[in-house]
C-alpha positions in Angstrom: -16.3 -15.0 38.1 -17.4 -16.6 34.9 -17.8 -13.2 33.3 -14.3 -12.4 34.3 -13.1 -15.6 32.7 -14.8 -14.7 29.4 -13.4 -11.2 29.6 -9.9 -12.6 30.1 -10.2 -14.8 27.1 -11.6 -12.1 24.9 -8.8 -9.7 26.1 -6.2 -12.3 25.1 -7.8 -12.6 21.7 -7.4 -8.9 20.9 -4.4 -7.7 22.8 -2.0 -10.7 22.6 0.6 -10.0 19.9 -0.4 -11.8 16.7 1.9 -14.4 15.2 4.2 -13.0 12.6 2.6 -14.3 9.5 1.4 -11.0 8.0 3.2 -7.7 7.5 2.5 -4.5 5.7 4.8 -1.6 4.9 4.9 1.7 3.1 8.3 2.5 1.6 9.8 5.2 -0.5 12.1 4.3 -3.4 14.2 7.3 -4.5 14.8 8.0 -8.2 17.5 5.9 -9.8 17.5 3.4 -6.9 17.1 -0.3 -6.5 15.9 -1.4 -3.1 15.3 -4.9 -1.7 13.6 -6.0 1.5 14.1 -9.4 3.0 11.5 -11.9 4.4 13.1 -14.8 6.3 11.2 -18.1 6.1 12.6 -21.0 8.1 9.5 -22.5 9.6 8.4 -25.6 7.8 4.7 -25.0 8.4 4.6 -22.1 6.0 3.8 -23.4 2.5 2.7 -20.3 0.6 4.0 -16.7 0.4 1.6 -14.1 -0.9 2.8 -10.6 -1.8 0.6 -7.7 -2.8 2.0 -4.3 -3.8 0.8 -1.0 -5.1 2.5 2.2 -6.2 0.6 5.0 -4.4 2.6 8.1 -5.3 5.3 9.4 -7.6 5.6 9.8 -11.3 3.4 7.7 -13.5 2.7 5.3 -10.5 4.8 2.5 -12.0 7.8 0.5 -10.9 9.8 -2.7 -11.6 9.3 -5.6 -9.2 11.2 -8.8 -8.5 11.0 -11.6 -6.0 14.2 -13.7 -5.5 15.3 -16.6 -3.4 19.0 -16.7 -3.5 19.9 -16.6 -7.2 16.5 -17.8 -8.4 14.2 -15.1 -9.8 10.7 -16.2 -8.8 8.7 -13.2 -10.0 9.7 -10.3 -12.3 7.5 -7.5 -13.6 8.2 -4.3 -15.5 6.6 -0.9 -15.2 3.6 -2.1 -13.1 1.3 0.0 -11.0 0.3 -2.9 -8.7 0.5 -6.7 -8.5 -0.4 -9.7 -6.4 1.6 -13.0 -6.4 1.3 -16.3 -4.6 4.5 -18.3 -4.4 4.9 -21.9 -3.3 7.6 -22.1 -0.6 9.8 -25.0 -1.7 13.1 -23.8 -0.1 13.7 -22.1 3.2 15.8 -18.9 3.4 15.6 -15.2 3.0 13.2 -14.2 0.2 14.0 -10.8 -1.4 11.3 -8.3 -2.5 13.0 -5.8 -4.8 11.6 -2.5 -6.2 13.5 -1.1 -9.1 13.1 2.7 -9.8 16.4 3.0 -11.8 14.5 4.0 -14.9 13.3 7.2 -13.3 15.7 10.0 -12.9 13.5 12.5 -11.1 10.4 10.8 -9.6 10.6 8.9 -6.3 8.0 6.2 -5.8 6.0 5.4 -2.7 5.0 1.7 -2.6 2.6 0.0 -0.2 3.1 -3.8 0.1 1.9 -6.6 2.2 3.3 -10.1 2.9 1.3 -13.1 4.0 2.5 -16.5 5.1 0.0 -19.3 4.8 0.1 -22.9 6.1 -0.8 -26.0 4.1 -4.5 -25.4 4.7 -4.2 -21.8 3.3 -4.6 -20.2 6.8 -2.6 -17.6 8.6 -1.3 -18.3 12.1 -4.1 -18.5 14.6 -3.6 -17.4 18.2 -3.8 -20.5 20.4 -6.1 -19.3 23.1 -6.5 -22.8 24.6 -3.0 -22.8 26.0 -3.9 -19.8 28.1 -7.3 -21.1 29.0 -5.9 -24.4 30.2 -4.0 -22.7 33.0 -7.3 -22.4 34.8 -8.2 -26.0 35.9 -11.9 -25.1 36.6 -12.4 -23.3 33.3 -13.5 -26.3 31.3 -16.1 -27.2 34.0 -17.4 -23.7 34.0 -17.8 -23.6 30.3 -19.4 -27.0 30.1 -21.9 -25.9 32.8 -23.3 -23.4 30.4 -23.2 -25.8 27.4 -20.0 -24.5 25.8 -16.9 -26.6 25.3 -13.4 -25.2 25.2 -12.9 -26.4 21.7 -16.0 -24.6 20.5 -15.0 -21.4 22.2 -11.5 -21.7 20.7 -13.0 -22.3 17.2 -15.3 -19.3 17.5 -12.5 -17.1 18.7 -10.3 -18.1 15.8 -13.2 -17.4 13.3 -13.5 -14.0 14.8 -9.8 -13.4 14.5 -9.8 -14.6 10.9 -12.7 -12.2 10.1 -10.7 -9.3 11.7 -7.7 -10.2 9.7 -9.8 -10.0 6.5 -11.2 -6.7 7.6 -7.7 -5.3 8.3 -6.5 -6.6 4.9 -9.4 -4.9 3.0 -9.0 -1.7 5.0 -5.3 -1.6 4.2 -6.1 -2.0 0.5 -8.7 0.8 0.7 -6.1 3.0 2.3 -3.7 2.3 -0.4 -6.3 3.0 -3.1 -7.3 6.2 -1.4 -3.6 7.3 -1.1 -3.1 6.6 -4.8 -6.3 8.4 -5.9 -5.3 11.4 -3.8 -1.9 11.4 -5.4 -3.4 11.3 -8.9 -5.9 14.1 -7.9 -3.1 16.3 -6.5 -1.0 15.7 -9.6 -3.9 16.6 -11.9 -4.6 19.7 -9.8 -1.1 20.9 -10.1 -1.1 20.3 -13.9 -4.4 22.0 -14.4 -3.3 24.9 -12.2 0.0 25.3 -14.0 -1.6 25.4 -17.5 -4.4 27.6 -16.3 -2.0 30.2 -14.9 0.2 30.0 -18.0 -2.8 30.5 -20.3 -4.0 33.4 -18.2 -0.6 35.1 -18.4 -0.4 34.6 -22.2 -3.9 36.0 -22.6 -3.1 39.0 -20.5 0.1 39.6 -22.4 -1.6 39.2 -25.8 -4.3 41.6 -24.8 -1.8 44.1 -23.6 0.1 43.9 -26.9 -3.1 44.3 -28.9 -4.1 47.4 -26.8 -0.6 48.9 -27.3 -0.6 48.3 -31.0 -4.1 49.8 -31.5 -3.2 52.9 -29.4 -0.1 53.2 -31.5 -2.2 53.6 -34.7 -3.7 56.8 -33.3 -0.4 58.3 -32.0 1.5 60.3 -34.7 4.8 60.1 -32.8 4.6 56.4 -32.2 7.3 54.4 -34.2 5.2 51.3 -34.0 2.2 53.2 -35.3 4.2 54.5 -38.2 5.3 51.0 -39.1 1.7 49.7 -38.8 0.3 52.5 -40.9 2.8 51.9 -43.7 1.9 48.2 -43.8 
């Protein structure tokens, strides 16, 4: 029965939906477009907003970026490949994250960005396992019988969740870096392939012209040969 109780708590830790304090998106900004995304913040416990973004595909991998709260411009960057910003939340409302690709007439941009909401202690929301555990009146006694208090178990579970959040964050960054590197590699491959084919065609054409002109020198009826022999 005790094993089932632990299994139930661990299951809650991993399968219960996480609190909405972290988000990640991959969006496409068409050429010549200005797109904004809204993050509503009305909970007073949130004190810091962190935004990380990275252009992973399209053109020269750059974009203009802005963060607004109402009419106030909190962050503004021009022609950046990536960026990371922490903003103190002083006013509640809908924060706008805007990506400006109006300077590009042909290249669309693919942008990966993440949003984190931190409390006053710099922590993301933690899943309150205790409120689930307290539904079992005998759970506290069972845990204490093996030398584990409910608060200790709760703290350990939250540390595990915090570590998993960090792992997920770094994995998302690595995926974004990998996507950007793959995009650069494909663009370089296309450029190298294009110029290689073009150079090969030019070399074949020049070689053909040279062979034709040399043959013309030895043909009495060739007009080109007559012109070349005169020169």
